[in-house]
C-alpha positions in Angstrom: 47.9 -5.4 10.7 44.8 -7.5 11.1 42.5 -7.6 8.1 38.8 -7.6 8.4 36.6 -9.2 5.7 34.6 -6.5 3.9 31.0 -7.8 3.9 27.4 -6.6 4.0 24.3 -8.0 5.6 22.0 -10.0 3.3 19.1 -7.9 2.0 21.1 -4.7 2.4 23.0 -2.8 -0.3 25.6 -0.2 -1.1 24.8 2.3 -3.9 27.3 3.4 -6.5 27.4 7.0 -7.7 25.4 6.0 -10.8 22.8 4.4 -8.7 22.6 7.3 -6.3 22.2 9.9 -9.0 19.2 8.0 -10.4 17.7 7.4 -6.9 18.0 11.1 -6.0 16.7 12.2 -9.4 13.6 10.0 -9.1 13.0 11.0 -5.5 13.2 14.6 -6.7 10.5 13.9 -9.3 8.2 12.3 -6.7 8.8 15.2 -4.3 7.7 17.7 -7.1 4.6 15.6 -7.8 3.6 15.5 -4.1 4.1 19.2 -3.6 2.2 20.1 -6.8 -0.7 18.2 -5.2 -0.4 20.3 -2.0 1.4 17.8 0.3 3.9 19.0 2.9 7.0 17.1 3.9 7.5 15.5 7.4 10.0 13.1 8.9 9.9 10.8 11.8 12.5 8.7 13.7 13.6 5.3 12.3 13.3 3.9 15.8 10.0 3.8 17.6 8.8 2.3 20.9 7.8 -1.2 20.2 4.3 -0.7 21.5 3.8 2.1 18.8 4.5 -0.4 16.0 2.6 -3.5 17.2 -1.0 -4.5 17.0 -1.7 -2.6 13.8 -0.3 -4.1 10.6 -0.7 -7.9 10.9 1.8 -9.9 8.9 4.3 -7.0 8.5 4.8 -6.9 12.2 6.2 -10.4 12.1 9.0 -9.1 9.9 9.9 -6.2 12.2 13.4 -5.7 13.5 13.1 -5.1 17.3 15.3 -5.3 20.3 16.1 -3.9 23.7 18.3 -0.8 23.7 21.0 0.1 26.2 18.3 1.6 28.4 16.4 -1.8 28.3 13.6 -0.2 26.3 11.8 -2.3 23.8 12.2 -0.5 20.4 11.6 -1.4 16.8 12.7 -0.2 13.3 9.7 1.2 11.4 8.4 -1.3 8.8 6.3 1.3 7.0 5.7 5.1 7.1 1.9 4.9 7.9 2.0 3.8 11.5 4.6 6.5 12.4 2.3 9.0 10.6 -0.6 8.0 12.9 1.6 8.4 15.9 3.0 11.8 14.6 -0.5 13.2 14.0 -1.7 12.1 17.5 1.3 14.1 19.0 1.0 17.1 16.6 -2.7 17.4 15.9 -2.9 20.9 17.5 -0.4 22.2 14.9 -2.0 20.4 12.0 -4.6 22.0 9.7 -7.3 19.5 8.5 -7.2 17.9 6.1 -3.6 17.3 6.9 -1.7 16.4 3.7 1.8 15.1 4.3 4.4 13.3 2.2 7.3 11.3 3.6 10.2 9.8 1.6 12.4 7.5 3.8 13.8 4.0 4.4 11.9 1.2 6.2 13.1 -2.2 7.3 11.5 -5.7 7.2 13.3 -9.0 7.8 11.9 -10.8 4.8 13.4 -13.1 2.3 15.4 -11.0 -0.3 14.4 -11.4 -3.9 14.1 -9.4 -7.1 12.9 -5.9 -6.1 12.5 -6.9 -2.4 15.1 -6.1 0.2 15.4 -5.8 3.9 16.1 -2.1 3.8 14.1 -0.2 1.2 12.6 3.2 0.6 8.9 4.2 0.5 7.5 7.4 -0.9 4.2 8.1 0.8 1.5 10.8 0.5 -1.4 10.7 2.9 -4.5 12.8 3.8 -5.6 12.8 7.4 -9.0 14.2 8.5 -11.2 13.6 5.5 -13.8 10.8 5.1 -14.7 11.9 1.6 -14.0 9.6 -1.3 -12.5 12.7 -3.0 -9.5 12.2 -0.7 -9.1 8.6 -1.9 -9.5 9.8 -5.5 -6.7 12.3 -4.9 -4.5 9.4 -3.6 -5.1 7.6 -6.9 -4.4 10.8 -8.8 -1.1 11.4 -7.0 -0.1 7.8 -7.5 -0.8 7.8 -11.3 0.8 11.2 -11.7 4.0 10.0 -9.9 4.2 6.9 -12.1 3.5 8.9 -15.3 6.2 11.4 -14.3 8.9 8.6 -14.5 7.3 7.3 -17.7 6.0 4.2 -16.0 2.7 4.3 -17.9 2.6 0.5 -18.1 1.5 0.2 -14.5 -2.3 -0.2 -13.8 -3.9 0.7 -10.5 -6.3 -1.9 -9.2 -9.1 -0.7 -6.8 -11.3 -2.6 -4.4 -12.9 -2.1 -1.0 -12.2 -3.9 2.2 -15.9 -3.9 3.3 -16.9 -5.3 -0.1 -14.6 -8.2 0.4 -16.0 -8.7 3.9 -19.5 -8.7 2.5 -18.6 -11.2 -0.2 -17.1 -13.5 2.5 -20.4 -13.3 4.5 -22.4 -14.0 1.3 -20.2 -17.1 0.7 -20.9 -18.3 4.3 -17.6 -17.5 5.8 -17.8 -16.6 9.6 -17.0 -12.9 10.3 -14.1 -13.9 12.5 -12.3 -15.4 9.5 -12.2 -12.1 7.6 -8.4 -11.6 8.2 -7.8 -15.1 6.9 -9.8 -14.4 3.8 -7.9 -11.2 3.1 -4.5 -12.9 3.5 -5.5 -15.8 1.3 -6.9 -13.5 -1.5 -3.9 -11.3 -1.3 -1.8 -14.3 -2.5 -4.0 -14.9 -5.6 -1.4 -13.8 -8.1 1.2 -16.0 -6.5 -0.7 -19.2 -5.8 -3.7 -19.0 -8.2 -7.4 -19.7 -7.4 -6.7 -23.3 -6.4 -4.0 -22.2 -4.0 -6.4 -19.7 -2.4 -9.0 -22.4 -2.0 -6.5 -24.7 -0.3 -5.3 -21.9 2.0 -8.9 -21.1 3.0 -9.9 -24.7 3.7 -6.6 -25.3 5.6 -7.5 -22.4 7.9 -10.9 -23.8 8.7 -13.1 -22.3 6.0 -15.8 -24.7 4.7 -14.9 -26.0 1.2 -18.1 -24.8 -0.4 -17.6 -21.3 1.1 -14.0 -21.2 -0.1 -15.2 -22.1 -3.6 -17.8 -19.3 -3.5 -15.3 -16.7 -2.3 -12.9 -17.5 -5.2 -15.8 -17.4 -7.7 -16.9 -14.0 -6.4 -13.5 -12.3 -6.4 -12.3 -13.6 -9.7 -15.3 -12.3 -11.7 -14.2 -10.2 -14.7 -15.9 -7.3 -16.6 -15.8 -3.6 -17.0 -15.8 -1.3 -14.0 -19.6 -0.7 -14.2 -20.3 -4.4 -14.8 -18.4 -5.5 -11.8 -20.0 -2.9 -9.5 -23.5 -3.7 -10.9 -22.9 -7.4 -10.3 -21.6 -6.8 -6.8 -24.5 -4.6 -5.9 -27.0 -7.3 -7.0 -25.1 -10.1 -5.2 -24.7 -8.1 -1.9 -28.1 -6.5 -1.6 -29.1 -7.1 2.0 -25.6 -8.2 3.1 -24.3 -5.9 5.8 -21.7 -3.4 4.5 -22.0 -4.5 0.9 -24.2 -1.9 -0.6 -22.4 0.9 1.2 -19.0 -0.3 -0.1 -20.4 -0.4 -3.7 -21.8 3.1 -3.3 -18.4 4.4 -2.1 -16.6 2.7 -5.0 -19.0 4.3 -7.5 -18.5 7.7 -5.8 -14.7 7.1 -5.9 -14.8 6.3 -9.6 -16.7 9.5 -10.3 -14.2 11.6 -8.4 -11.3 9.8 -10.2 -12.9 10.8 -13.6 -13.5 14.4 -12.4 -9.7 14.7 -11.5 -8.8 13.7 -15.1 -6.9 10.6 -14.0 -5.5 9.1 -17.3 -8.1 6.6 -18.8 -6.8 3.1 -18.7 -4.5 3.7 -15.7 -6.9 2.3 -13.2 -9.6 -0.4 -12.9 -12.0 -2.1 -10.4 -10.5 -5.5 -9.3 -12.6 -7.5 -6.9 -9.7 -9.8 -6.1 -7.5 -7.0 -4.6 -7.2 -7.5 -0.9 -4.0 -5.9 0.4 -2.7 -7.9 3.3 -2.3 -5.1 5.9 -4.8 -5.3 8.8 -5.3 -1.6 9.3 -7.2 -0.9 6.0 -10.9 -0.2 6.4 -12.2 1.1 3.1 -11.0 1.5 -0.5 -7.7 -0.2 -1.3 -5.4 0.4 -4.3 -2.4 -1.3 -5.8 -0.3 -0.6 -8.9 1.4 -3.5 -10.6 4.0 -3.9 -13.3 4.1 -7.2 -15.2 7.0 -6.4 -17.5 9.5 -6.8 -16.0 7.6 -9.0 -13.5 8.4 -7.1 -10.3 4.8 -7.2 -9.1 3.4 -4.3 -7.0 5.2 -1.0 -7.3 2.7 1.0 -5.2 0.0 0.4 -2.6 -2.6 2.5 -0.9 -5.8 2.5 1.1 -8.1 4.0 3.6 -7.3 3.4 7.3 -10.0 5.2 9.4 -9.2 3.5 12.6 -5.4 3.6 12.8 -4.9 7.2 14.0 -7.7 6.5 16.6 -5.6 3.8 18.3 -3.5 6.7 19.6 -6.3 9.2 20.3 -9.2 7.1 21.4 -11.5 8.6 18.7 -12.0 8.0 15.0 -9.9 10.0 12.6 -10.4 9.3 8.9 -7.3 8.9 6.8 -6.2 7.6 3.4 -3.0 7.6 1.3 -0.6 5.9 -1.0 2.9 4.5 -0.9 5.4 4.1 -3.9 8.0 1.3 -3.6 11.1 3.1 -4.8 13.3 -0.1 -5.3 10.9 -1.8 -7.7 10.1 1.4 -9.6 13.9 1.9 -10.1 14.3 -1.6 -11.4 11.7 -0.9 -14.1 13.2 2.5 -14.9 16.7 1.0 -15.3 15.6 -2.0 -17.3 13.7 0.1 -19.8 15.8 3.3 -19.6 12.7 5.3 -18.8 14.4 8.3 -17.2 17.3 10.1 -18.9 20.3 10.8 -16.5 23.5 12.7 -16.8 26.8 10.7 -16.8 28.0 12.6 -13.7 27.1 15.3 -11.3 29.4 17.8 -13.0 27.3 20.1 -15.3 29.7 20.2 -18.3 
């Protein structure tokens, strides 16, 4: 008898019964939170036509698994659940009541370097609202996000909030050409990893003037209370295209968050938050955990132009995504969620 070596691909994992019980339990908790907020479940195929997944998410697309299938079609494994949602809504809009509130809990795949809390196959738990341009929808995304984290006793996470158009206006104020906006977003998105000096070097290396790079870093690293940061941004960006509107939307968003009774201290305005995905167009959110240092455990944002790439007209949308793997790491390390020793109910 020939013997084959038992092995698994790098960045992929088996799950033991203990691990699966915890995963399914946490997924069940998130599902209850989503449904309590009025979100309905959907599912989409793991494989999509390659053209569905490309031209929408910037850096993440470079990590996509894609190939020609037996019918010589170019296909790809989904790298997030948001682009498939945009395609789904375009195909099922006639059957969808607006605002369309859906949740989707499923695996995605990215060919990135495996490290703590980061794998090549991982699960996302998404809740999105399609068809509403109101900041109330964004506030609900923040509310769902914080409720989900609270439900698994992860109260140490803090949701940072910023606005893509605010960052664009700050870049213009600093003297950065508009065509460099994606470069600025990607550089700022690495601030926690490479620090202010690293962001400056990245910007200069991509062609941004050194004085402009210094000004960008100065603007986005400003600190203060939520009101102080928004007041300063309003003063700086008066007369800068898009700046005042972005500040107004953030003020409106903050008011709605308070009216939804989101736990005080669970969120803050952070002018350095960029989120590296290209399809974001408005408010962006990110929840981080620093102990243990797994980084971002959830991300979110408004993407008013993504659905329109399939329909040829603008359709507002916003939502949030919980990273199951990193959340489970924190839960296990601090024993945040009690779990039975077996599936048998003794």
